[in-house]
N, C-alpha and C positions, 0 to 999 in steps of 0.2 A: 626426663628428656631434656637435653640441652637446647636452649633458645639462642645460643650464641650464633651470630651471623657468620657465614663463611668469609674467609679472607679474600679480598679482591684487590686488583691492581688499580691504582688511581692514575689519571692521565692529565698532562699539562701541555700547553703549547705556547710558544712565544707570541707576544702581541706587538712588540715594537723593536726599535734598535736596528733598522736597516737603512741602507743608503737611499732608499726611495723617499725617506723623509725630506731629503734635500730637493728631490724632484717636485714633491708636493708643495714645498715652500716657494717654489718659483711660479706656481699657478695661482693667480689671485682668485680663481673660482673655487678652489678647493682648500681643505684644511689638512694640516699635517697629521691629523687623526684619521683621515679617510681610509687608508689601508688597514689600520688597526681595527676600525669599526667592521670592515668586511671580514677580517679574520675572526673577530670576536663572534660575529653572527654565525659564521661557518662552524666555529668550535662549539658554540652552544647547541646548534642543530645536531652536531655529532655527539652530543652529551659528553664532551670532554670536561673534566672537573674544574680546571682553572686556567686562567691566562697568566703568563709570567712576563714581567718586565725587568730587564737588567738595567744597570746604570754604569755610567762612566763620568768621573768628575773632572775630566780635562779633555781638551781637544785632541783627537786621535788623527794626526796627519797621515799616518799610514793606512789605518783601517777605514777612516772616514765614516764610521757608523753614526747615524743621526739619533743618538740617544737624547731623549727629552726627559724632563723631570717625572719620575715614575708615579708619584702620588697624584699629581694633577692629571696625568695621562689615564690612570685606571679609574679615577673619579669620573672622568668624562665617559669612559667605557661602561661604568655602572649604570648610566642612564639610557644605554641602548641595548642592555642585556637584562635578564631577570633571574637567572639561575647559576650562571657560571661564576666561579671564584675569581678573585682579583688579587694577584700577588705583586706587591711593589717592593723592589730592592732599595733599601735606604741605609746609609752608613750611620753607625752609632758614634763614630769618631768625630764627625763634623756636625752633629746635631745634639740638641739638649733634650733630656728625657721628658720634661713637661710639654714641650712642643710636639715631640713624637707621640706622646699619649693622646694629645688633642687631635693631631692630624690623622692617626690611624683610627682613633675612636670615631672621628667624624666620617671617615671612609666607611667604617662598619655601619654607621647609621644611614648614610646616603645610599649604600648598596643593600640595605636590609639584611646585614649579617653575612657578607661575602668577602670580608677583608682578610688579608694575610700579609704579614711583614717578613720579608727575607732580610734578615740582619746580616750586614757585612761590616767589617772594620776598616775596609779600604786599603788598597795597596798602592794607590796613586792618588794624585789630586792635591797633595799637601801644599803645592805652590799657590793654590787658590785660597788657602785658609791659614796662611802664616801669621806670625812668625813661628819658628821652632821646628819646622820640618815634620816629617812623619814619625810618630813615636814607634818604638820597636814593637814587634808583635805581642810580647807579653804585656806591655803597657796598654796597647790597644784593646786586648781582650780583657784586661782587668777593668778598664773603663766600660767596656761593653757589658760585663757582668753587673757592675753597679748600675748602669743605665737600665738594664732589664729589671733589676730589683725595684728601681724607682717607678718605671713605667707600669709594671704589674701591680705595685702597691697603689698607684693612682687609679688604675682601672678597678681594683678591688675595693677602693675606698667608699663606694656606695653600697650600703647594706641592701639586701634584697627587697626590703619593704620601704626603702627611702622615698620611692616615688609611687604614689597611688592615685586613685580616682576619687574625687569628691562627689557629693550629692548632685552637683550640677553637671557632672560628666567631665569637668576640667581636671587637669593634673593638680595633685596636692603634694607638695614637697615637705618631707619631714627633715628639717635641716639638721637635727641632732643625730640623724642616721647617715649623714655624709661626713666621713672622717678625714681629717688631715693626715699626712704621712710623716711629718716631722723628721725628714731625712737629712742627716748631716754626715756626709761620707768623705772619702778621699777626693773625689772628683766633683761632687754635686752637693748643693744644699737646696732642698725643695720642701716647702712647707705643705703645699696642697691645701685643700683637696682639689680634685679635678673638677672643672666647671662645665662639663657636658654630661648629659644623662647617661645612665648605665647602658652598656652596649648590648646589642642584640645577641652577640655570641659570648658575652661575658668578657672574653678577651679575643681579639683577632687571632687567627692561627699563626703560630710562630715558627718560622723557618730560620735556619742559620747556614750560611755558606762559608766553608773553610775546613781544611783537613790537615793543617799543621797540628802539632801536639797541643798548642794553646787553643786552636780552633776546635779540635775534637773534645777537649775538656769543657769548653763552653757549650757545645752542642749536647754533650752527655748530660749536663746539668739542667739546661733550659729548653732546648729545641724540641718541638713536636715533630719536625721534619728536618733532616740535614741534607743539604744539596752538596754533592761531592763529585769530583772527577775520578771515576773508577774504571780505567780502560780495559781491565781484564777481570774475568770471573774470580781469579785468585786474589787480586787486590780487593775486590768487592767483599769476598768472604773474610779476609783478614780485617778490613776496616769495620765491617758490621759486627763481627765478634768482639772487637776491641771496644767499640763505642757503646755497645749494649751491655757489656760486662761492667763498664764504668757507670752507666746509667743505673744498672741494678744495684751496684755498690752504694749509689746515692739514694736508693730507695724509690726510684721511679718505677712506674708500672711496666710489666713485661711487654716487650715489643716496641718500646719507645727508645729512641726516636725512630720514626719511619725513615727509610733510606730513599733518597731521590736522586736519580741519575739522568743525565741528558744523553739521549741516543742520537748519534750522528749516523743516519742510515742513508745508504746509496741503493736506490731501488731499480729493479728491472722487471719487465714482464716475464723474462726468463733469466736463469742464472747467467747465461752468456751475455745477455744485455747488461746486467748489473756489473759483470766483470769489465765489459767494455766501457761503461760509464766511469768506473774507478780508474781504468787506464787513461781515459781521456782527461780526467781531472788531474791526474799526476803529470801528464804531458803538458798541461797548461800552467804548471807551477813556475813562478819566477824564482829560481833558486838563489839568485843574488839577494833578492828581497828576503828569501827564506832564511838566509844567514842571520839577519836581524831578528826574525821571528824566533829562531832557536835561541839566540842570545837572550831574548826577552823571557823565553821559557826557563832559562837558567838564571834568572834574577836580574839580567840587564847589565851586569858588569863584566861580560865576557867578550873578547874580541876574536871573532871567527873569520875575519876578512881574508887572512892569508892561508887558511887551512883548505887543502884539496877536498872536494865534495865526497870523494870515495875513501877518505881517510877517517880513522876513528879519532875521537877526541882524546887527547892525552889527559891523564889524571890532573895534571897541573892547571888545566883550564876549568876544571869543575869546582864550583864554589863550595866553601865551607857553609853548611846549612845554617849554622848559628849566626853567620855574618849577613844572611839575606834578610832584608827588612820587609819584604812583601811577597805574597803568594808562595810561601815555603812549600806547601803541599804540591804545587805544580813543579817547582824546582826539584823536589825530591823525585817526582815521576821521571822527569827528563834526565836528571843525573843518573838515575837507575838505568834508563835506556842506554845512555852512553857507556856506563860501566859494563853493561851486558854485551857491548861490542858493536852497537849500531853505528854506522857511518854517519857523517854529517848529512849526506844525501838522504839517508833513511830518517834522520831526525827532522829534516825539513819537511818530509812527507808527513811524519807524525804530528808536526806542529800545526798542520792544517786543521786538525781536530782539537788542538789546544789541550791535549791530555785527556779528552773525554772518550767515552765508549763509542766505538765505530763498528758498524756491520754493513755488509753488502749482500744483496740477494733479492729473491722474489719476496712479495709480502708474506708468503707462508714461511719462508726461511727466516725472515726478520722476526716473525711471530715465534718461531722455534727458539731463537736466541733470547727473546724477551721472556718466554716461558721458562727457559732454563734458569735464568737468574731469579725469577719469581718463585719457582719451586724450591730453589736453594735458600730462600728466605733472605736474599740480599737485595731485593728490589721491591719497593712498596709504591713508589711514584715514579713515573717515567715521562720525560719530555719528548714529544713527537713532532719533529720537523716543522715545515713551513706550509701551513694550510692555504696561504695566499697564492701559491703556485698551483694551478689546476691539476697538473700531473701529480705533484706531491700529494695534493688533497685526495685524489682518487686512490693512490697507493696506500695512504694512511687510513682514510675513512672506509673505503670499500674493500681495502685489502687487509692491513694489519689489525685495525680495530674490529672489523667484521670477524676475522679469524679468532682473535682473542676472546671475543664475546661468544663465539660458537663453542670455544673450549671452556667457557665458564670462568675465565680469568678476569675479565673486565665486565662490570655491571652494565645492563642494557639501558639504564636510565638513572637520572638523579634520584637519590633516596630521601632527600630532605630539602628544606628551603634555605639552609645556611651552608656555607662551605664546611664548617666543622662537622655538620651532620653528614654531608656527602663524602667526607674523608673518613668517616667513622671515628672521629676523635671526640672524646667526652669533654665537657667543660672542665678546665683545671680547677682544683680546689682553691677557694679564695684564701688569700693571706690577709688576715685581719690587720688593718693599720693600728698603730698604737692609740690608746684612748687619749682624749683631750687632757691637756695639763689642767 
C-alpha cells in the first residue's frame, strides 16, 4: 500500500507593497506594518501557507507603491504569527552571498523554520548601485547561480552533529564539524564558514522569479518553486513541460520545481456582477497613462504616444528580445499579444494585470479555473488576492478556499511546523563543503 500523500494546492497571499503604506507613514500613532499585521493574521486564520512580499529598488513615480525592505518586513511579521510561511523577495544582483546566507538564516531562526527566499536578479534599480549600469540578463543569472552555490554551501557547512547538548544542558559546539567553503569564483571569494547555527529547515525554501531563457535555466537547476507570469493555460502547459524537462535532465526529483502563479481575480456574487466589475474597471482606465504601461511591458524603449488606441502595433515598434535588458519574459508575452493582432487599447487593458493570469466570475467559477490548472499539473502554488479588503476576504476565504477544500484540492490545515513541511518539500541533500587545507 502506498503511503504517499495526495498532491494538494498550496496558497499564498501578498503582505505588503500597497499605497496604504504612505497613509500609515503619515499617522504618528501607527506603524507602516499595521496593515500587513492584519493581513498576516487573517491569512494564518484561513490556513494560507505563506505571505509574499515583493520588492522594488527604485522610486516608482507612476505606481507609487510603498514597497519596504522585505526581510525586515517579514521578520517583524514572524513575531505576530506562528505557522504561516514568510517569503521575502531579495535580489542576488545587489547583495553579497555571505550577507544573504546570514540574513535568511537569521529569518529562519527567528520564525522557527518559516523562511523562504524569492530570488530575483532585478530589472530596475541599477541607478542606486552604480557605477556600471545593469548587467545583461545572462550576466545577472550567471552571478545568481554562483551566489546560490555559495549561499547553499554556507548553510550546508555545519555538519548535523556540529551542535549538541552538554551534561549541563548548554550547547556544545564541535568546531571541527563546521566547515569553511573556500569559494573562489568569477564573482565572489568567500572563505566561510557561516557564523550562525544550523537552520531549522536546513535551508530556507528557495523560490525564483523569472521566465526568460536564462531565468528558466536558473529555476530548473536550483529553484524549489518558480514564480512566473502565465496568462493562459496553454502558456502554463508549455512553460511547465519545458522547465521540468530541463530539471529532470539535471537529475532533480520528479515534480520539481513547483509552479507558482499569481491569480488576478475579479469576483462577483453572480456572474453578471463579476462582468459588471470587469466593465467598470476597464471604464476607469487612464488610457494615456496606459500607453506608458504598455511601453514598459515591451521593455521601455518603445514610443507609443502617436499611435491610435484602436490601431495594431507595427512590427517595427516591437523590440528584438535579445536587446532587452530586463523582464524579457514579460516583453515576450506582450510582443506575442501584439503579433497576434491586439490593438493598443487591448494591450492597455491587458497591462492592468501585467501579464499575469486573470479570471472573473463567482467564487465557484474562479475555483473551476484554479482546478483546471491544478488538474493539468501546471499549478502547484497560487497567490490569492487582497485579504485586507473585507469583500475580497469573504470571496477568497468563504468562497474560493472553501470550495477548493470541499473538492479536496487545498488542505484544511497546516500539516507541519515549518514552511518546508507545509509545502511538502523535503530537505535538500547537503552539499559537503571542501575539507580544511
